[in-house]
SEGU-244184 format. One line per field, with one value per atom (N, C-alpha, C): x, y, z; residue number from 1; residue in one letter. Coordinates in nm, 3 decimals. Layout:
% residues N
X <- c(X|...);
Y <- c(Y|...);
Z <- c(Z|...);
i <- c(NUM|...);
aa <- c(a|...);
***
This chain:
% residues 150
X <- c(-6.380|-6.361|-6.228|-6.187|-6.062|-5.947|-5.945|-5.834|-5.829|-5.946|-5.947|-5.895|-5.932|-5.888|-5.737|-5.689|-5.545|-5.464|-5.521|-5.452|-5.437|-5.544|-5.537|-5.437|-5.440|-5.349|-5.203|-5.177|-5.041|-4.995|-5.085|-5.051|-5.011|-5.086|-5.054|-4.919|-4.892|-4.765|-4.650|-4.667|-4.563|-4.534|-4.640|-4.621|-4.546|-4.580|-4.511|-4.363|-4.334|-4.195|-4.115|-4.166|-4.094|-4.083|-4.182|-4.175|-4.064|-4.051|-3.944|-3.806|-3.791|-3.665|-3.630|-3.724|-3.701|-3.670|-3.740|-3.717|-3.575|-3.527|-3.390|-3.284|-3.312|-3.216|-3.217|-3.335|-3.345|-3.302|-3.341|-3.307|-3.245|-3.109|-3.045|-3.038|-3.031|-3.019|-2.880|-2.872|-2.742|-2.688|-2.564|-2.507|-2.454|-2.432|-2.383|-2.232|-2.161|-2.016|-1.964|-1.883|-1.833|-1.734|-1.740|-1.651|-1.535|-1.415|-1.295|-1.245|-1.224|-1.174|-1.031|-1.003|-0.872|-0.781|-0.658|-0.562|-0.519|-0.505|-0.461|-0.310|-0.269|-0.126|-0.066|0.062|0.125|0.124|0.120|0.117|0.244|0.227|0.339|0.398|0.530|0.597|0.627|0.594|0.625|0.769|0.833|0.970|0.971|1.081|1.093|1.099|1.015|1.010|1.115|1.189|1.289|1.225|1.283|1.233|1.250|1.147|1.152|1.203|1.251|1.302|1.444|1.464|1.597|1.650|1.763|1.818|1.885|1.922|1.990|1.896|1.766|1.668|1.648|1.663|1.648|1.501|1.460|1.322|1.294|1.188|1.162|1.118|1.076|1.029|1.142|1.263|1.376|1.441|1.405|1.462|1.585|1.652|1.768|1.895|1.994|2.122|2.230|2.322|2.435|2.521|2.573|2.656|2.787|2.828|2.954|3.071|3.168|3.289|3.384|3.423|3.510|3.649|3.746|3.884|3.929|3.983|4.029|4.164|4.173|4.300|4.386|4.516|4.601|4.594|4.596|4.585|4.712|4.690|4.802|4.832|4.959|4.997|4.982|4.920|4.895|4.973|5.044|5.119|5.022|5.034|4.951|5.028|4.969|5.036|4.947|4.993|4.919|4.793|4.698|4.571|4.588|4.700|4.720|4.732|4.793|4.816|4.696|4.599|4.484|4.399|4.370|4.290|4.141|4.068|3.924|3.855|3.756|3.682|3.541|3.501|3.367|3.298|3.255|3.195|3.062|2.959|2.829|2.796|2.732|2.694|2.542|2.482|2.336|2.272|2.347|2.288|2.358|2.300|2.362|2.256|2.299|2.214|2.283|2.209|2.267|2.213|2.304|2.265|2.363|2.310|2.393|2.493|2.446|2.526|2.644|2.637|2.742|2.681|2.744|2.694|2.758|2.675|2.719|2.672|2.762|2.733|2.717|2.614|2.589|2.659|2.759|2.846|2.855|2.856|2.879|3.013|3.101|3.235|3.250|3.270|3.288|3.177|3.052|2.937|2.904|2.982|2.955|2.920|2.817|2.772|2.838|2.874|2.937|2.873|2.879|2.842|2.972|3.003|3.133|3.115|3.212|3.219|3.337|3.346|3.460|3.588|3.685|3.813|3.820|3.706|3.707|3.764|3.822|3.881|3.828|3.782|3.741|3.796|3.863|3.920|4.009|4.075|4.167|4.102|3.970|3.898|3.879|3.925|3.912|3.829|3.728|3.646|3.725|3.754|3.832|3.744|3.640|3.550|3.405|3.317|3.174|3.096|2.998|2.908|2.765|2.668|2.528|2.492|2.548|2.508|2.625|2.742|2.856|2.961|3.050|3.163|3.290|3.401|3.529|3.611|3.659|3.737|3.882|3.968|4.109|4.149|4.212|4.265|4.396|4.498|4.630|4.677|4.644|4.687|4.599|4.495|4.402|4.276|4.230|4.108|3.999|3.878|3.764|3.638|3.540|3.413|3.303|3.212|3.099|2.971|2.882|2.753|2.654|2.554|2.446|2.369|2.355|2.281|2.139|2.044|1.902|1.840);
Y <- c(2.172|2.253|2.328|2.360|2.432|2.352|2.225|2.144|2.135|2.133|2.127|2.257|2.368|2.498|2.512|2.474|2.486|2.393|2.279|2.186|2.251|2.314|2.379|2.496|2.573|2.687|2.639|2.539|2.486|2.420|2.357|2.296|2.402|2.514|2.622|2.684|2.705|2.761|2.665|2.536|2.438|2.438|2.446|2.449|2.575|2.690|2.814|2.808|2.756|2.747|2.654|2.539|2.444|2.497|2.568|2.630|2.732|2.814|2.914|2.845|2.736|2.663|2.605|2.541|2.482|2.593|2.706|2.819|2.872|2.886|2.937|2.838|2.710|2.611|2.605|2.603|2.589|2.717|2.832|2.960|3.050|3.040|3.122|3.269|3.356|3.500|3.530|3.631|3.679|3.772|3.750|3.832|3.965|3.975|4.099|4.111|4.012|4.015|3.951|4.025|3.966|3.853|3.751|3.636|3.654|3.654|3.671|3.532|3.507|3.375|3.355|3.235|3.200|3.163|3.216|3.184|3.038|2.972|2.833|2.829|2.746|2.734|2.636|2.651|2.557|2.417|2.315|2.179|2.148|2.077|2.043|1.911|1.911|1.788|1.704|1.579|1.489|1.443|1.423|1.374|1.231|1.197|1.063|0.965|0.864|0.769|0.662|0.636|0.530|0.398|0.295|0.162|0.137|0.080|0.059|-0.080|-0.156|-0.290|-0.279|-0.328|-0.328|-0.470|-0.487|-0.620|-0.664|-0.569|-0.606|-0.603|-0.611|-0.607|-0.747|-0.762|-0.892|-0.918|-1.044|-1.085|-1.068|-0.992|-0.967|-1.092|-1.196|-1.316|-1.412|-1.382|-1.469|-1.438|-1.327|-1.291|-1.204|-1.178|-1.090|-1.172|-1.108|-1.173|-1.093|-1.164|-1.096|-1.037|-0.919|-0.853|-0.928|-0.941|-1.009|-0.921|-0.983|-0.907|-0.922|-0.812|-0.812|-0.767|-0.848|-0.813|-0.700|-0.599|-0.484|-0.515|-0.488|-0.508|-0.383|-0.402|-0.283|-0.202|-0.071|0.015|0.004|-0.002|-0.014|0.123|0.148|0.273|0.258|0.356|0.353|0.465|0.432|0.534|0.613|0.743|0.828|0.858|0.819|0.842|0.929|0.959|1.048|0.980|1.060|1.008|0.940|0.965|0.905|0.753|0.704|0.560|0.488|0.562|0.501|0.424|0.295|0.215|0.255|0.223|0.247|0.138|0.178|0.083|0.072|-0.047|-0.072|-0.170|-0.120|-0.204|-0.143|-0.227|-0.186|-0.275|-0.216|-0.289|-0.291|-0.411|-0.424|-0.457|-0.499|-0.529|-0.644|-0.686|-0.798|-0.895|-1.018|-1.125|-1.178|-1.180|-1.229|-1.370|-1.467|-1.605|-1.665|-1.723|-1.784|-1.683|-1.563|-1.455|-1.416|-1.446|-1.411|-1.323|-1.209|-1.117|-1.149|-1.180|-1.203|-1.083|-1.020|-0.899|-0.932|-0.874|-0.893|-0.779|-0.815|-0.717|-0.749|-0.644|-0.662|-0.599|-0.682|-0.637|-0.661|-0.554|-0.561|-0.640|-0.619|-0.682|-0.821|-0.878|-1.011|-0.998|-1.070|-1.060|-1.168|-1.128|-1.219|-1.201|-1.306|-1.298|-1.307|-1.200|-1.191|-1.161|-1.205|-1.171|-1.078|-1.026|-0.939|-1.021|-0.967|-1.035|-1.115|-1.142|-1.216|-1.129|-1.197|-1.128|-1.188|-1.102|-1.142|-1.039|-1.087|-1.001|-0.891|-0.923|-0.829|-0.732|-0.734|-0.647|-0.722|-0.663|-0.726|-0.635|-0.694|-0.617|-0.601|-0.476|-0.452|-0.408|-0.330|-0.282|-0.297|-0.327|-0.335|-0.244|-0.176|-0.088|-0.121|-0.057|-0.085|-0.049|0.060|0.106|0.120|0.068|0.080|-0.027|-0.044|-0.136|-0.060|-0.100|-0.044|-0.155|-0.126|-0.222|-0.176|-0.273|-0.244|-0.316|-0.243|-0.304|-0.235|-0.313|-0.263|-0.153|-0.164|-0.066|0.056|0.066|0.179|0.137|0.221|0.197|0.288|0.231|0.311|0.254|0.341|0.304|0.301|0.203|0.190|0.194|0.288|0.302|0.198|0.167|0.075|0.133|0.056|0.099|0.051|0.144|0.104|0.107);
Z <- c(3.218|3.101|3.103|3.222|3.231|3.174|3.198|3.153|3.001|2.932|2.787|2.727|2.785|2.735|2.756|2.872|2.899|2.808|2.774|2.683|2.546|2.495|2.365|2.366|2.470|2.480|2.487|2.568|2.579|2.449|2.378|2.248|2.148|2.143|2.051|2.087|2.216|2.261|2.224|2.244|2.211|2.062|1.978|1.833|1.793|1.853|1.820|1.861|1.979|2.027|1.936|1.907|1.822|1.678|1.633|1.500|1.493|1.597|1.603|1.604|1.679|1.685|1.549|1.482|1.350|1.249|1.257|1.166|1.180|1.305|1.327|1.278|1.287|1.240|1.088|1.027|0.883|0.811|0.860|0.796|0.901|0.919|1.021|0.978|1.075|1.048|0.996|0.913|0.867|0.975|1.014|1.121|1.068|0.939|0.882|0.886|0.943|0.949|0.821|0.745|0.620|0.649|0.568|0.583|0.486|0.541|0.460|0.420|0.291|0.251|0.302|0.346|0.399|0.283|0.287|0.182|0.199|0.088|0.093|0.115|0.207|0.234|0.134|0.107|0.013|0.072|-0.011|0.041|0.120|0.229|0.316|0.267|0.247|0.206|0.329|0.320|0.430|0.416|0.530|0.528|0.476|0.412|0.359|0.477|0.471|0.581|0.560|0.665|0.658|0.697|0.649|0.681|0.830|0.891|1.036|1.074|0.978|1.006|1.060|1.180|1.241|1.234|1.168|1.158|1.287|1.372|1.496|1.616|1.594|1.703|1.758|1.887|1.951|1.980|1.962|1.989|2.138|2.178|2.319|2.396|2.325|2.392|2.429|2.385|2.415|2.549|2.611|2.740|2.722|2.834|2.829|2.807|2.754|2.725|2.795|2.855|2.916|2.806|2.828|2.726|2.712|2.586|2.558|2.601|2.658|2.690|2.573|2.517|2.400|2.443|2.411|2.444|2.353|2.411|2.334|2.271|2.141|2.072|2.093|2.105|2.117|1.987|2.002|1.885|1.801|1.672|1.580|1.521|1.501|1.437|1.287|1.228|1.085|1.020|0.915|0.843|0.756|0.761|0.678|0.551|0.438|0.311|0.223|0.107|0.018|-0.033|-0.076|-0.127|-0.262|-0.331|-0.463|-0.453|-0.346|-0.332|-0.269|-0.223|-0.155|-0.255|-0.227|-0.320|-0.313|-0.420|-0.421|-0.341|-0.261|-0.180|-0.236|-0.272|-0.326|-0.232|-0.115|-0.012|0.033|0.047|0.100|0.220|0.321|0.442|0.450|0.448|0.443|0.577|0.676|0.806|0.874|0.987|1.057|1.105|1.120|1.171|1.296|1.406|1.531|1.555|1.566|1.589|1.689|1.792|1.898|1.954|1.979|2.036|1.947|1.820|1.725|1.617|1.591|1.489|1.355|1.256|1.119|1.037|0.963|0.888|0.741|0.678|0.536|0.462|0.382|0.318|0.169|0.086|-0.057|-0.093|-0.149|-0.188|-0.338|-0.411|-0.556|-0.625|-0.581|-0.645|-0.595|-0.503|-0.448|-0.300|-0.257|-0.118|-0.034|0.089|0.184|0.320|0.399|0.540|0.619|0.690|0.757|0.906|0.985|1.126|1.147|1.268|1.300|1.290|1.213|1.195|1.066|0.999|0.873|0.761|0.660|0.546|0.417|0.325|0.191|0.094|-0.012|-0.116|-0.057|0.053|0.114|0.212|0.226|0.319|0.450|0.560|0.693|0.782|0.850|0.945|1.074|1.111|1.233|1.348|1.322|1.427|1.380|1.474|1.442|1.535|1.480|1.555|1.515|1.581|1.550|1.406|1.355|1.222|1.125|1.158|1.066|1.096|0.999|1.013|0.975|1.034|0.996|0.930|0.809|0.733|0.723|0.696|0.671|0.544|0.452|0.331|0.296|0.283|0.247|0.342|0.470|0.569|0.579|0.496|0.501|0.575|0.665|0.741|0.688|0.675|0.633|0.695|0.711|0.775|0.670|0.683|0.592|0.674|0.637|0.707|0.656|0.735|0.699|0.581|0.474|0.354|0.366|0.352|0.359|0.225);
i <- c(1|1|1|2|2|2|3|3|3|4|4|4|5|5|5|6|6|6|7|7|7|8|8|8|9|9|9|10|10|10|11|11|11|12|12|12|13|13|13|14|14|14|15|15|15|16|16|16|17|17|17|18|18|18|19|19|19|20|20|20|21|21|21|22|22|22|23|23|23|24|24|24|25|25|25|26|26|26|27|27|27|28|28|28|29|29|29|30|30|30|31|31|31|32|32|32|33|33|33|34|34|34|35|35|35|36|36|36|37|37|37|38|38|38|39|39|39|40|40|40|41|41|41|42|42|42|43|43|43|44|44|44|45|45|45|46|46|46|47|47|47|48|48|48|49|49|49|50|50|50|51|51|51|52|52|52|53|53|53|54|54|54|55|55|55|56|56|56|57|57|57|58|58|58|59|59|59|60|60|60|61|61|61|62|62|62|63|63|63|64|64|64|65|65|65|66|66|66|67|67|67|68|68|68|69|69|69|70|70|70|71|71|71|72|72|72|73|73|73|74|74|74|75|75|75|76|76|76|77|77|77|78|78|78|79|79|79|80|80|80|81|81|81|82|82|82|83|83|83|84|84|84|85|85|85|86|86|86|87|87|87|88|88|88|89|89|89|90|90|90|91|91|91|92|92|92|93|93|93|94|94|94|95|95|95|96|96|96|97|97|97|98|98|98|99|99|99|100|100|100|101|101|101|102|102|102|103|103|103|104|104|104|105|105|105|106|106|106|107|107|107|108|108|108|109|109|109|110|110|110|111|111|111|112|112|112|113|113|113|114|114|114|115|115|115|116|116|116|117|117|117|118|118|118|119|119|119|120|120|120|121|121|121|122|122|122|123|123|123|124|124|124|125|125|125|126|126|126|127|127|127|128|128|128|129|129|129|130|130|130|131|131|131|132|132|132|133|133|133|134|134|134|135|135|135|136|136|136|137|137|137|138|138|138|139|139|139|140|140|140|141|141|141|142|142|142|143|143|143|144|144|144|145|145|145|146|146|146|147|147|147|148|148|148|149|149|149|150|150|150);
aa <- c(m|m|m|r|r|r|s|s|s|k|k|k|v|v|v|s|s|s|i|i|i|y|y|y|i|i|i|l|l|l|s|s|s|v|v|v|v|v|v|a|a|a|v|v|v|l|l|l|v|v|v|w|w|w|g|g|g|k|k|k|i|i|i|v|v|v|w|w|w|n|n|n|i|i|i|a|a|a|i|i|i|p|p|p|k|k|k|e|e|e|t|t|t|g|g|g|v|v|v|p|p|p|v|v|v|v|v|v|p|p|p|v|v|v|k|k|k|e|e|e|s|s|s|p|p|p|p|p|p|v|v|v|r|r|r|e|e|e|k|k|k|e|e|e|r|r|r|r|r|r|d|d|d|s|s|s|l|l|l|w|w|w|l|l|l|n|n|n|y|y|y|r|r|r|d|d|d|p|p|p|f|f|f|l|l|l|g|g|g|t|t|t|v|v|v|e|e|e|k|k|k|e|e|e|s|s|s|v|v|v|a|a|a|m|m|m|e|e|e|p|p|p|e|e|e|q|q|q|e|e|e|v|v|v|e|e|e|i|i|i|s|s|s|s|s|s|e|e|e|k|k|k|n|n|n|r|r|r|p|p|p|d|d|d|f|f|f|n|n|n|v|v|v|l|l|l|y|y|y|f|f|f|g|g|g|k|k|k|i|i|i|i|i|i|k|k|k|n|n|n|r|r|r|t|t|t|a|a|a|n|n|n|h|h|h|i|i|i|v|v|v|e|e|e|i|i|i|d|d|d|g|g|g|h|h|h|q|q|q|y|y|y|i|i|i|m|m|m|r|r|r|r|r|r|g|g|g|d|d|d|t|t|t|h|h|h|k|k|k|g|g|g|y|y|y|r|r|r|i|i|i|t|t|t|e|e|e|t|t|t|y|y|y|d|d|d|d|d|d|s|s|s|l|l|l|t|t|t|f|f|f|c|c|c|k|k|k|d|d|d|g|g|g|y|y|y|y|y|y|f|f|f|s|s|s|v|v|v|q|q|q|l|l|l|s|s|s|l|l|l);
***
């Protein structure tokens, strides 16, 4: 008989404990601490994302390439003249394509696109220097640099 009585008593205690737990979860007590509304912050502008396509990126599966040795040209003296005689330059640089260890540059000159290498000349524009993100041109004795257009 003792075991039946203890079972009933333990069942009632278990129901009371679980009832208290469910009651606290379903209807929580008010703590009495006032809740202050948070001010909304102004929307954050994201920076403009640049295109992640690199035209001069080498395929990693092709292996390593020995760096080309480029013969340095002797520096030429350039006469500095007034800005009035300087011609207008209408050149855009769109990127480069590397094929057989030769860099071909995609260039637009006066609305026409050309594929040029270092030293090539089109419409009087000659590529004198090449860099990863820019080219240096020479026309009529004037040197100017053109950045990669994205």
